[in-house]
C-alpha positions, 0 to 999 in steps of 0.5 A: 838303117831302120828306115832302109829296112823298113823300105825293103819290107814295105817294097815287094820288088826288093823280094826278088833281090838276094840276101847278100844284095839287100844287106849291101844296100842297107850297109851301103845306106847306113854308110852314106847317112853316117857320112852325111851326118858327119859332114853336117856336124863339121860344118855346124861346128865351123861356124860359118858366117855364110853357111850356105856358101859353096864353090860352084856359086862364086861369080868369076867377074872381071872386076874381082879379079878372082883366079878360077883355077887357083880357087878350084885348086884350093877347093881341092883342099891340098893345101890342108894336107900340106899344112898351108892355110888361106888367108883372104885380104881385100876391100870390104864387100869384095866377097872374102866372106863367102870365099872363106865359107865356100872353101871351108864348106869344100873342106868340110865335104872332104871330111876336114875339120874347119874353123871359120874365125875373122881376124877380130876374133882371132886378135881377140883369142 
């Protein structure tokens, strides 16, 4: 909030804006900052194998046999609200880790708590 307030003080164009609107801008900036911090914390705590994985960068080549519509439905995170889980299986090198991390990132952006864990680690626990 301090950064947005300093910006308003330094920029003379804010002088023409009323108090309520300036206050609204400050509150909005603070809300956005807190939301962004929360998403960053959720993503950090999830301990993703590939933290930069996002749904938008998944490649849907024919030989991968990925159902784009199904992955986009999963990215909406409704399965989480319904209490379901996603288990990815397939041969080595098919992109399971990337897809799992991309789905996890999508969930974090929707303010869901996520934990990325591989099967060997899960069995150890």
